[in-house]
C-alpha positions, 0 to 999 in steps of 0.5 A: 559848723557840725555839732557831734556827740560822743557816747564814751570818753575811752580811748576810742572816744577820746581819739574820735573826739581829736578828729572832729575837734580839728574838723571844727565841730562842737563836741558833747562828750558823754559817759555812764556818769552823765545822768539823762543828758540832752543829746546835742549833736546832730551826729552821735558817735556811740564810742561803747562796747557793743552790749551798750547799743541796746540800752542807749537805744532804749534810753535815748531813742526818741532824742536820737530820731532824725540824727546820724547814729554811728556804730563803731563796735566790734561785736565779738565774743570777748571770752574767747575771741574767736566769734562775732555775736551777731547773727551770720547775716546781720551786723552790730549796726544792722541790729541797732537799725532795728532798734532805731528806725527813725535815725541814719545808722552808720557803720564806721571807725570799727576798722581803725585802732585809736592810736591810728586814729589819734596819729592819723596815720596807719604805717606810712599811710593816712588812716582810713574810715570805711563807712557803711550806711544806707541814708546818702546824705547822712553818710556823705556829711559824715564822710566830709567831716571826717576828712575835715579832721584829717583822716582818709574816709571811703564809702564802703556802701550800703548797711549791709556792708557792716558785716563785712566791716565788722568781719575786718575788725574782728580779724584785726583785734584777734591779730592784736590779742594774739600779739601778732600785730600791735595796737598801732598797726591795722589795714591801710588803703593806698590810693 
C-alpha cells in the first residue's frame, strides 16, 4: 500500500487526497498549522502556492531525500496573470529539483482544475494528469497510483517538459480568471 503526504488542505489538496484515498493509499494531510511534522509518505504532494516551495524545501529537505516530491504549482504572476515568474528556460519543478537534489521531483496535477480532479471528469472525458519527471521508477509508480484512483495519467516526458505543462496551466488559469471558461472546464485528452 502506498503512503502519501499532502502539503495543503485547500481545493487542490482535498481533491488530490480523494483520488489517492480511492486508490487505497494511506494519507497524511498537512498544512501550515502543523508544526514540524514527520513526513510519513513515500510520495509527497506539494499542493501549495508556488512561493511556498522554497520554504518547504528548506525546512523539510532532509526528510524529502529519497522521496517522490510532486509539484502541482503554476508559477504565475498573480498580480497581472500575464506571465510566469520562473526563468524562461526553466520551471517551478526544475527549480524545486535544484533545491531537493536527493528527491525525485515530478510535475503533475497543474493542468487539471480541482473540480475536475474531484469529479474525475473534464467535460465527458476522464480527467487526465500529465506527469513529467526524470526518474522513470518514481514516475511509473505515481502514474499507477493516479490511475488506481480513477484518473487517467500520461507520462509527458522528462522534467524539461514541466515548462510546457506550466504554460498549459497558465493558459487555463488565465482563461478562467477572464471568465472565458469556468473552473470546471479544462483541456481533455481522448484516447
